[in-house]
C-alpha positions in Angstrom: -12.7 11.1 -30.5 -14.4 10.0 -33.7 -11.2 9.8 -35.8 -10.0 6.2 -35.3 -6.4 7.4 -36.2 -6.3 10.4 -33.9 -3.7 10.5 -31.1 -5.5 12.3 -28.2 -2.7 14.1 -26.2 -5.0 14.0 -23.1 -4.7 10.2 -23.1 -1.4 9.4 -24.9 1.8 10.9 -23.7 1.8 14.6 -24.4 4.8 14.3 -26.7 3.3 11.4 -28.8 2.9 12.3 -32.5 2.0 10.9 -35.9 4.9 11.2 -38.3 4.0 13.4 -41.2 5.8 11.3 -43.7 4.4 7.9 -42.8 1.7 8.3 -40.2 3.6 6.2 -37.7 3.2 6.8 -34.1 6.3 8.4 -32.6 7.1 8.2 -28.9 9.9 10.4 -27.6 10.7 11.2 -31.2 11.2 7.5 -32.2 8.9 5.5 -34.5 7.0 2.7 -32.9 8.2 0.3 -35.6 11.8 1.1 -34.7 11.2 0.5 -31.0 9.7 -2.9 -31.7 12.5 -3.9 -34.1 15.1 -3.0 -31.5 13.4 -4.3 -28.3 10.7 -6.7 -29.3 6.9 -7.0 -28.9 5.1 -6.6 -26.6 6.9 -3.6 -25.2 6.3 -1.1 -22.4 7.5 2.4 -23.4 7.8 5.2 -20.9 8.3 8.8 -22.1 10.9 10.1 -19.6 10.2 13.8 -20.3 6.5 13.3 -19.7 7.1 11.4 -16.4 9.5 14.1 -15.2 7.2 17.0 -16.3 4.2 15.5 -14.5 6.2 14.9 -11.4 7.5 18.5 -11.6 3.9 19.8 -12.2 2.5 17.9 -9.2 5.2 19.1 -6.8 5.1 22.7 -8.1 1.2 22.9 -7.9 0.9 21.3 -4.4 3.8 23.1 -2.8 2.7 26.4 -4.4 -0.9 26.1 -3.3 -0.1 25.3 0.3 2.6 27.9 0.5 -0.1 30.5 -0.3 -2.0 29.5 2.8 1.1 29.4 5.0 1.7 25.6 5.0 4.3 23.3 3.6 3.6 20.4 1.3 5.8 17.3 0.6 5.0 15.1 -2.4 5.9 11.4 -2.3 5.9 9.4 -5.5 3.8 6.2 -4.8 6.2 3.6 -6.1 3.6 0.8 -6.3 2.4 2.4 -9.5 5.6 1.6 -11.2 9.0 1.5 -9.7 12.5 0.7 -10.9 15.9 2.3 -10.2 15.7 4.7 -13.1 12.2 6.0 -12.2 13.1 6.3 -8.6 16.0 8.6 -9.6 13.8 10.6 -11.9 11.4 11.3 -9.1 14.1 12.3 -6.7 15.8 14.6 -9.3 12.4 16.3 -9.7 12.2 17.0 -6.0 9.8 14.2 -4.9 10.1 11.9 -2.0 9.4 8.2 -2.4 6.7 6.0 -1.0 7.4 2.3 -0.8 5.2 -0.6 0.5 7.4 -3.6 0.7 11.0 -4.7 1.4 11.6 -5.1 -2.3 10.5 -1.6 -3.1 12.6 -0.3 -0.3 15.6 -2.2 -1.8 15.0 -0.5 -5.2 14.8 2.9 -3.5 18.1 2.4 -1.7 19.7 0.9 -4.8 18.7 4.1 -6.6 20.6 6.2 -4.1 17.5 7.8 -2.6 18.3 9.5 0.7 16.6 7.3 3.3 15.0 10.3 5.1 13.1 11.0 1.9 11.4 7.5 2.0 8.1 6.7 3.5 7.3 3.0 4.2 3.8 1.7 4.0 2.2 -1.8 4.2 -0.5 -3.5 6.2 1.8 -6.5 7.1 5.4 -5.3 7.3 7.5 -8.2 8.6 9.8 -7.6 11.6 12.7 -8.0 9.2 11.4 -5.4 6.9 10.8 -3.0 9.8 14.2 -3.5 11.2 15.8 -2.9 7.8 13.8 0.3 7.3 14.7 1.6 10.7 18.4 0.7 10.4 18.5 2.4 7.0 17.2 5.6 8.4 13.8 5.7 6.6 12.2 9.0 7.1 8.7 7.8 8.2 7.1 4.5 8.8 3.3 4.3 8.4 1.8 2.2 11.2 -1.1 0.2 9.9 -2.0 -2.0 12.8 -1.8 -2.0 16.6 0.8 -4.7 16.6 3.1 -2.6 14.5 3.5 0.0 17.3 5.4 -2.4 19.4 7.3 -3.8 16.5 8.5 -0.5 15.2 9.4 0.6 18.8 11.4 -2.5 19.3 13.3 -2.0 16.1 14.0 1.6 16.9 15.3 0.6 20.4 17.6 -2.0 18.9 19.0 0.6 16.5 19.3 3.2 19.1 17.2 5.8 17.2 13.9 7.7 17.4 11.8 6.6 14.5 9.3 9.1 13.0 5.9 7.4 12.4 2.5 8.2 10.9 -0.7 6.4 11.9 -2.9 5.2 9.0 -6.6 5.6 9.8 -9.8 5.1 8.0 -11.9 8.3 7.7 -15.0 6.4 6.6 -14.9 8.2 3.2 -14.6 6.3 0.0 -13.8 7.9 -3.4 -13.0 6.7 -6.9 -14.7 6.2 -10.2 -18.1 6.6 -8.5 -19.4 9.2 -6.0 -17.9 8.8 -2.6 -19.8 7.3 0.2 -19.4 8.1 3.9 -19.9 5.1 6.1 -19.8 4.3 9.8 -17.0 1.8 9.5 -14.3 0.6 7.1 -14.5 -3.1 6.1 -11.0 -3.3 4.5 -7.5 -4.4 5.3 -5.8 -1.0 5.5 -5.7 1.4 8.4 -7.3 1.7 11.8 -10.7 3.1 12.9 -10.7 6.9 13.4 -12.6 6.5 16.6 -9.6 4.8 18.2 -7.1 7.4 17.2 -6.7 8.9 20.7 -5.7 5.7 22.4 -3.5 4.6 19.6 -1.5 7.9 19.4 -1.2 7.7 23.2 0.3 4.2 22.9 2.7 5.5 20.3 3.7 8.5 22.4 4.4 6.1 25.3 7.4 4.7 23.5 10.6 6.8 23.7 11.8 5.4 20.4 8.8 6.6 18.4 8.0 10.1 17.3 4.4 10.5 16.2 4.2 13.1 13.4 0.6 12.8 12.1 -2.2 10.9 10.6 -2.4 9.3 7.2 -5.4 8.4 5.2 -6.0 7.1 1.6 -9.5 7.4 0.4 -9.4 5.7 -2.9 -8.1 5.7 -6.5 -9.1 7.4 -9.7 -10.5 10.4 -7.9 -11.8 13.1 -10.2 -13.1 15.7 -7.7 -12.1 17.2 -4.4 -15.4 16.7 -2.5 -14.3 13.4 -0.8 -11.0 15.0 0.2 -12.9 17.8 1.9 -14.9 15.3 4.0 -11.9 13.2 4.9 -9.8 16.2 5.9 -12.7 17.5 8.0 -12.9 14.2 9.9 -9.1 13.8 10.3 -8.4 17.4 11.4 -11.4 17.1 13.8 -9.3 14.8 15.9 -6.2 17.0 15.9 -7.3 19.1 18.9 -7.7 15.9 21.0 -4.3 14.6 19.8 -2.6 17.9 20.7 -3.8 17.5 24.2 -2.5 14.0 24.4 0.9 14.9 23.0 1.2 18.3 24.7 2.0 19.9 21.3 0.3 20.4 18.0 0.3 17.5 15.5 2.9 18.6 12.9 1.7 16.8 9.7 -1.2 15.4 7.8 -0.9 13.0 4.9 -4.0 13.0 2.7 -2.6 10.2 0.4 -3.1 10.2 -3.3 -5.5 8.7 -5.8 -5.7 11.6 -8.3 -7.4 10.2 -11.4 -6.2 10.2 -15.0 -8.2 9.7 -18.3 -7.8 6.3 -19.9 -10.0 7.2 -22.8 -11.0 10.4 -24.6 -14.5 10.1 -23.0 -12.9 10.6 -19.6 -10.6 13.4 -20.5 -12.8 16.3 -19.9 -13.6 15.1 -16.4 -10.0 14.4 -15.3 -8.7 16.8 -12.7 -6.1 19.5 -13.5 -3.4 19.3 -10.9 -3.1 23.0 -10.4 -6.8 23.4 -9.8 -7.0 20.4 -7.6 -4.0 21.6 -5.5 -5.7 25.0 -5.0 -9.0 23.3 -4.0 -7.1 21.0 -1.5 -5.3 23.9 0.0 -8.5 25.8 0.5 -10.1 22.7 2.0 -7.3 22.3 4.6 -7.3 26.0 5.5 -11.0 26.2 6.0 -11.1 22.9 8.0 -8.3 23.9 10.3 -10.0 27.2 11.0 -13.3 25.4 11.8 -11.5 22.9 14.0 -9.4 25.5 15.7 -6.1 23.8 15.0 -2.9 25.1 13.6 -2.1 24.4 9.9 0.0 21.2 9.7 2.5 20.4 7.0 0.8 18.4 4.3 1.9 15.3 2.5 0.5 13.7 -0.7 1.3 10.4 -2.5 0.4 10.6 -6.2 1.6 7.7 -8.3 -0.7 6.8 -11.2 -1.3 10.5 -12.1 2.5 11.0 -12.6 3.6 7.8 -14.4 0.3 6.5 -15.9 0.0 9.0 -18.8 3.8 8.6 -19.6 3.4 5.0 -20.6 2.3 3.2 -23.8 2.3 -0.5 -24.5 3.1 -1.7 -28.0 1.6 -5.0 -29.3 1.7 -6.9 -32.6 -1.6 -8.1 -34.0 -1.7 -11.9 -34.6 -5.2 -12.7 -35.7 -8.6 -11.0 -36.2 -12.1 -12.4 -36.2 -15.5 -10.8 -36.6 -18.3 -11.7 -34.2 -22.0 -10.8 -35.0 -23.8 -8.8 -32.3 -27.5 -9.6 -32.0 -28.4 -7.0 -29.4 -28.4 -9.5 -26.5 -24.6 -10.0 -26.2 -23.9 -6.5 -24.8 -25.7 -3.9 -22.7 -23.3 -1.2 -23.8 -25.5 1.4 -25.5 -22.7 2.7 -27.7 -22.3 -0.8 -29.2 -25.9 -1.2 -30.4 -25.3 0.6 -33.7 -22.8 -2.0 -34.8 -23.7 -5.3 -36.5 -20.4 -7.0 -35.4 -17.4 -6.7 -33.2 -13.9 -7.3 -34.5 -11.8 -9.3 -32.1 -8.2 -8.3 -32.5 -5.7 -10.7 -30.8 -2.3 -9.4 -29.8 0.9 -11.0 -28.6 0.5 -10.0 -24.9 -2.6 -9.7 -22.7 -3.4 -10.1 -19.1 0.1 -11.1 -18.2 1.3 -7.6 -19.0 -1.9 -5.7 -18.2 -4.0 -7.3 -15.5 -6.2 -4.2 -14.8 -9.0 -5.0 -17.3 -9.4 -8.5 -15.7 -9.0 -7.2 -12.1 -11.0 -4.0 -12.3 -12.9 -3.9 -15.6 -10.5 -1.1 -16.6 -10.8 0.2 -20.1 -8.1 1.7 -22.4 -7.7 3.5 -25.7 -5.9 1.8 -28.6 -4.6 3.0 -32.0 -2.8 1.5 -34.9 0.8 2.6 -34.4 2.5 1.6 -37.7 0.3 3.5 -40.1 -2.9 5.5 -40.7 -5.9 4.3 -42.7 -8.8 5.7 -44.6 -10.9 2.5 -43.8 -14.2 3.0 -42.1 -14.0 2.6 -38.3 -14.9 -0.8 -36.8 -15.9 -1.7 -33.3 -13.0 -3.7 -31.9 -12.1 -5.6 -28.7 -8.4 -6.1 -28.2 -7.7 -9.4 -26.5 -4.6 -11.3 -25.4 -3.1 -14.7 -26.2 -3.8 -16.3 -22.8 -6.1 -19.2 -22.1 -8.7 -17.1 -20.4 -11.9 -15.7 -21.8 -11.4 -12.6 -19.6 -8.0 -11.9 -21.2 -9.1 -8.5 -22.6 -6.7 -5.6 -23.1 -9.2 -3.0 -24.5 -12.9 -3.7 -23.9 -14.2 -1.4 -26.6 -12.8 1.1 -29.1 -12.9 2.0 -32.7 -10.0 1.2 -35.1 -9.8 1.4 -38.9 -11.7 -1.6 -40.2 -8.6 -2.9 -42.2 -6.6 -3.6 -39.0 -4.8 -6.8 -39.8 -2.2 -9.3 -38.7 1.2 -7.7 -38.5 -0.1 -4.3 -37.5 1.3 -2.6 -34.4 -1.1 -1.4 -31.8 -0.4 1.2 -29.1 -2.4 1.1 -25.9 -2.2 4.4 -24.0 -1.9 5.3 -20.3 -0.2 2.0 -19.3 2.6 3.5 -17.2 0.9 2.7 -13.9 0.0 -0.8 -12.5 0.8 -2.7 -15.7 4.4 -3.7 -15.3 3.9 -3.7 -11.5 1.1 -6.3 -11.8 2.7 -8.3 -14.6 3.0 -12.1 -14.4 4.3 -15.0 -16.3 0.9 -16.6 -16.8 1.0 -19.4 -19.4 4.8 -19.0 -19.2 4.7 -15.8 -21.2 7.8 -13.7 -20.6 7.2 -10.3 -19.2 8.1 -7.5 -21.7 11.0 -5.1 -21.1 10.4 -1.5 -20.2 12.1 1.1 -22.4 12.5 4.8 -21.7 12.4 7.2 -24.6 13.7 10.8 -24.6 14.8 13.2 -27.3 15.1 10.5 -30.0 17.0 8.0 -27.8 15.8 4.8 -26.2 17.2 2.6 -23.5 16.1 -0.4 -21.5 15.3 0.5 -17.8 13.8 -2.9 -16.9 15.0 -6.0 -18.7 12.4 -8.4 -20.0 12.2 -12.1 -19.2 13.4 -14.8 -21.5 12.0 -18.4 -21.8 15.4 -19.7 -20.6 15.1 -17.7 -17.4 11.6 -18.9 -16.8 12.7 -22.5 -17.2 15.7 -22.0 -15.0 13.4 -21.2 -12.1 12.0 -24.7 -12.1 13.5 -26.7 -9.2 13.8 -30.4 -9.1 15.5 -33.1 -11.2 17.3 -31.8 -14.3 
């Protein structure tokens, strides 16, 4: 969007607004300045209504689309995107199951009161202790990610005297994400097992009385904007279901196609981002056609969206500390859109890669706006950077802000609900910010921030 003050509802939470009286950004009906005055800066803010609505929309769309073709669909919230007790409860209350990938995430789910049978447990290196805890708790499904886990889960189930439902994670050879998917002959990654071995592995699972094989699982990538890769992955997975039915002596009841649905982080991405209702219908048609071609019965489907639910519900608020202009001579950047500017304004904030590691890890980009006011100043090319001792400590690689952005201004970075708090650190001994939920003009802390005293208290040794 060309207006450097505009709040794009496709990128910011759908309820975010500029106040008519002051031009301040309001989140959940509360001014950004009030939130920072009460809870400090930097600050993660999650709009509870937006998170709940997006969870509800995903469940309604996927279940409705598959109901129309005669199949059931279960939606798991992928907790790795952002998980705390409050968020786990929101997801459960909106009818979603919960996907966890560590003992710690399982502990959060159980502390939130999530029924264990509604929990799926992932992970490529689950410890024997984690497996035993999950089985004893009554976790609904454990996703087997390696050959060794077959025996480990079977042993835990035998010790607990139960029959444990399991899925087998496989690699379909299909990759998807920000770029076009590529189908390859093998998967050189840590997750899953080769699809060519699925018959022998399912036979091994079926050989254990304590294990109940319920289906295959595959995750093809993240930030997926189209359904084409899902079509190819489903075709390959369902192509093996006839063989598996012969091994088991019964149809395979489930298929988990994972998640990875993309969201727009900038206005430029917004038009390409998938609509969940349209995507759900496309996925249902893909599964129906593929099952018919493969000659197998429609299984129950499962999906694991995370980012697409919680990402757009989040905003991070920062306070500007310093600004400095750097001349661009045409050789410092290959970005075509930057060539029309003589300089770039570096805007330093009081957070950085410790509260949002994604730009440093993945080259991710974000959209930023001044949150405490609007301005008539001409737009300036800016790069928002953090306070850490790293040249790669970048929060927003490129955006336009009013050229009078100055120390003391509040900045709002959109779409930070997913993988920001989850990946946060204490690099340079910077305390992690709190997470605040806003709703109907009220705000409350749902994850407490760190203090310097707490960071110091972790140091062991002579006092």
